BAGU-960175 format. One record per residue (C-alpha): residue in three letters; x, y, z. Coordinates in steps of 0.25 Angstrom, whole numbers, plus 5000, padded with zeros to 4 digits. Example, Ala and Ser with C-alpha at 12.3 -4.5 7.8 and 13.67 -1.06 7.14 Angstrom:
2
ALA504949825031 SER505549965029 
END
This chain:
404
MET438554466046 LYS438654326040 ALA440254286041 ILE440854246027 LYS441654106027 ASN442654066017 ARG442453926014 SER443353856006 ASN442853716000 ARG444153645994 MET443353525991 ASP442653605979 SER444153625974 LYS444253475973 ARG442953455965 LYS442953495950 ILE441653595949 SER441153635934 PHE440953775931 ASP440453745916 LYS439053805922 VAL439953945922 ILE440453925909 ARG439053895903 PHE438554025910 VAL439554105906 ASP439354065891 SER437954095893 LEU438354235896 GLU438954255882 LYS437854195874 GLU436654225882 VAL436954355889 GLY437854415879 ILE439154435886 PRO440254435876 GLY441354375884 CYS441754335898 SER442554255906 ILE442354175920 GLN443454125929 ILE443054035941 MET444054005953 GLN443853915966 HIS444853875978 GLY445853945969 GLU445653855957 GLN445153905944 ARG443853835940 LEU443453905927 ILE443853995919 TYR443054035906 TYR443154145894 THR442154165883 GLY441654265873 LEU442354385868 ALA443054505876 ASP443054575863 ARG441854545853 GLU442354635842 ASN443854585842 LYS443554445845 ARG444254435858 LYS443854325867 VAL443754335883 ALA445154275887 GLU446054255900 ASN446654395896 THR445454465894 LEU445354605903 PHE443954645908 ARG443554765915 ILE443254705929 PHE442654845933 SER442054825947 MET442854695950 THR443954795952 LYS443254825966 LEU443554685972 ILE444954705969 THR445054845974 CYS444354805987 THR445354705990 CYS446554795988 ALA445854875998 MET445554766009 GLN447054726008 LEU447254876013 TYR446154856024 GLU446954726028 GLN448154806030 GLY447454906040 ARG447555016029 PHE446055056031 GLN444855016038 LEU443454996031 ASN442755096040 ASP443855196039 PRO443355326031 LEU443955336017 TYR444355476019 LEU445355436029 TYR446055376016 LEU445455476005 PRO445355606012 GLU444355656000 TYR443155566005 LYS443355646020 GLU442155736017 MET441055676007 LYS439855736002 VAL438655656000 TYR437355665993 THR436155666003 ASP435255585993 ARG435455475984 THR434555515973 SER435055585961 ASP434155705964 CYS434755755978 GLN436055825976 THR436155865991 ILE437655845995 VAL438055836009 ASP439355806018 ALA439355646020 LYS439155596034 ASN439755456031 PRO441255446029 ILE441455336017 LEU442255216023 ILE443155136016 LYS442155026018 ASP441255106010 LEU442155105998 PHE442154945998 ARG440654926000 MET440255045990 SER439655136000 THR440355255998 GLY439255335991 ILE440155345979 PRO439455275967 TYR439855255952 ASP439455345941 GLY438055355938 TYR436855455937 GLU435855425948 LEU436555485960 PRO437255615960 THR438555545965 GLU438455455954 ARG438355565944 GLN439655645949 ILE440455515948 THR439955495934 LYS440655625931 LEU441855585937 PHE441855465929 ALA441755545916 ARG442955635920 TRP443855515925 ASP443555435912 GLN443855565903 SER445155585912 LEU445655435908 LYS445955505895 THR446955605899 GLN447355585914 SER446655475923 VAL446155505938 THR446855425948 THR446055325957 ARG446355405969 GLU445855535961 VAL444555465957 ALA444255445973 LYS444555585976 GLU443555635965 LEU442555535970 ALA442655605985 ASN442155735978 ILE440655675975 PRO439755665986 LEU439255525990 ALA437955465984 PHE437755435999 GLU438255436013 ALA439555326013 GLY439155196019 THR437655196018 HIS437355146004 TRP437955045994 LYS438255105979 TYR439255055970 GLY440355145964 MET441655205966 SER442055165980 HIS442955065975 ASP443755155966 ILE443955255979 LEU444355115986 GLY445455105975 ALA445855245979 LEU445955205994 ILE446855085991 GLU447855195984 VAL447755275996 ILE448055176006 SER449055095998 GLY449755205991 MET449655125977 LYS448955145965 LEU447655055965 GLU448154955954 ASP449554945959 TYR448954905973 MET448154815966 GLN449354765958 LYS450154745971 PHE449054685980 ILE448154615971 PHE448554595956 ARG450054555957 PRO449854455969 LEU448654385962 ASP449554395948 MET448354475942 THR449054525930 GLU447854555922 THR447154655931 ALA447454795931 PHE446754945930 HIS447654985920 TRP447954925906 GLU448754945892 ARG447854985882 LYS448354865873 GLU447954775884 LEU446654835885 GLU446254825870 LYS446854675870 ARG446254625882 LEU445054705889 ALA443654645886 LYS442754735878 VAL441354775885 TYR440154745879 THR438554775880 THR437354715875 THR436454815865 SER435254755859 GLY435754605861 GLN437154645855 LEU438554665862 GLU439254795860 HIS440554825865 ILE440654945874 GLU441755045874 ILE442155055888 PHE443255175892 ASP444355105898 GLY445255225900 HIS445555175916 TYR446055045910 ARG447255105903 LYS448655135908 GLU448455275907 SER447355275918 ALA447655315932 TYR446255265938 GLU446155135945 SER444655105948 GLY444655015961 GLY443155005957 ALA443254955943 GLY444654975936 LEU445254855934 LEU445354755921 SER445654615923 THR445554475917 LEU444754355922 GLY445854275927 ASP446654395934 TYR445354445942 MET445154295945 LYS446454295953 PHE445854405962 ALA444454345964 ASN445154195967 THR445854255978 MET444754325984 ALA443954185983 LEU445054125992 GLY444954216003 GLY445854335998 THR447054245996 ASN447254155982 GLN447754005982 ASP449154055980 GLY449154135993 VAL449054275986 ARG448154355997 LEU447354485994 ILE446654496006 GLY446254416019 ARG445154326019 LYS444454396032 THR444654526024 LEU443954456011 ASP442754416020 LEU442654566024 VAL442554606010 ARG441454506006 MET440654526018 ASP439354616016 HIS439654756018 LEU438354836015 SER437354876026 LYS435854856023 GLU435754996018 MET436854966008 LYS436254836004 LEU435054905998 ASP435954975988 TYR436754845985 ASN435554795976 TRP436054745963 ASP435054625959 HIS436154535953 GLN436854545967 ILE435754515977 GLY436354415988 TYR437554495989 SER438054615997 TYR439354705996 GLY440454686003 LEU441854756003 GLY441854785987 CYS441154665983 ARG439754605983 THR439754485991 MET438554375993 VAL437854386007 ASP436454326003 PRO436554215992 GLN435154175996 LYS434554315992 GLY435254315980 GLY435054175975 CYS436554165974 ASN437254035976 SER438654105980 SER439254095993 TYR439054206004 GLY440054306003 GLU440354275988 PHE440854405983 GLY441254485971 TRP440954595960 SER440754625946 GLY441254725936 LYS440454825928 ALA440554735914 GLY440154615921 THR441454545927 LEU441154465938 VAL441754405951 PHE441254325961 ILE442154265974 ASP441754175984 PRO442854145995 ALA441954036001 GLU441953955989 GLU443454015985 LEU442754045972 ALA442954155962 VAL442254175949 VAL442754305940 TYR441854335926 MET442254425916 GLN441454495906 GLN441254645899 MET439854685898 LEU438854805901 PRO438054795907 SER438754685913 LEU437554585915 GLU438154565929 LYS436554545934 TYR436554425925 VAL437954365927 MET438454395940 PRO437354315946 ARG437254205936 LEU438754175936 ARG438754175952 ASN437654075952 VAL438253975941 VAL439653985947 TYR439153945961 GLY438353845955 CYS439553765950 LEU440153755964 
END
């Protein structure tokens, strides 16, 4: 396997780099693509290179995107959850090759569908135990909701019941993991890659090993050390009404506001989704991204994880068979690490970023690029469905790296 090396080019910090091309590209997203409002921040070598806000977070009330705007970061939550888990890994609390059932016993005797097609309903005992590394690399056989696979259809029913429960008494993170264990797997663990609920289960694993609720753990070991005061699972309703960006879509060329059920963000909710549940601001999430870009320890000496652990996270963890499943067009050149995309073949993808550049995105189009080789962190925030990620993500990456 090709080794990942950290290369700190301090000379760049002495040379003024213009990111005007980035501003022009972001402006074009509003004018030419139709994104109503967005923001971007770039840090390199622990120094801010660019911060830019444009457009509206709430078109109906003319509220601009600003420093205090809250965004649903959805799956960018995953990077923080996986970092929490790797902190416990560094403490010797688990091994990546440990069976999950050693910690979550409900996963000991799993069932699995004998075929991945929607027509086959045959269920048998699973041969492979789910390993903890399967949670990180999305190879558990536990997808998101959907209608193509039998497992997806059953999880769709669970989602509907969980959303309904938020109107009365919310399920907990631990209860979600237990209920998912009752559904047959879509495939034998460790044989395929399938995006899904694995990191929500990882959140439950963190709770069991640490003895803390997931958000309490994040607050103690991620948010407070980094002074991330604007990132959390649960919020007061007044704060949500005042600061949360609205989600929009484009119908027949016209922007329309989409009503999103935000019950799990409210204080009365008990569910803390390790896969998609956090709200954050541009600057707050950058505090996390910048720390990872500096090798796991920021310029103030705050350490989240060790440099070698971070190298392990951003290595390629997919088998040849799994790579056939990880085939998203806008991520050509990337493979999947321990909870993140990771650049493994810039030539194949036509990418100008570094080998080992990593990150992820959120359902509504939030993005993060982290590059320890360049000590570079890029965070971009918007709220659109569909997210237009296929257009925005590769172009934004190439524009940013074109400035270096």
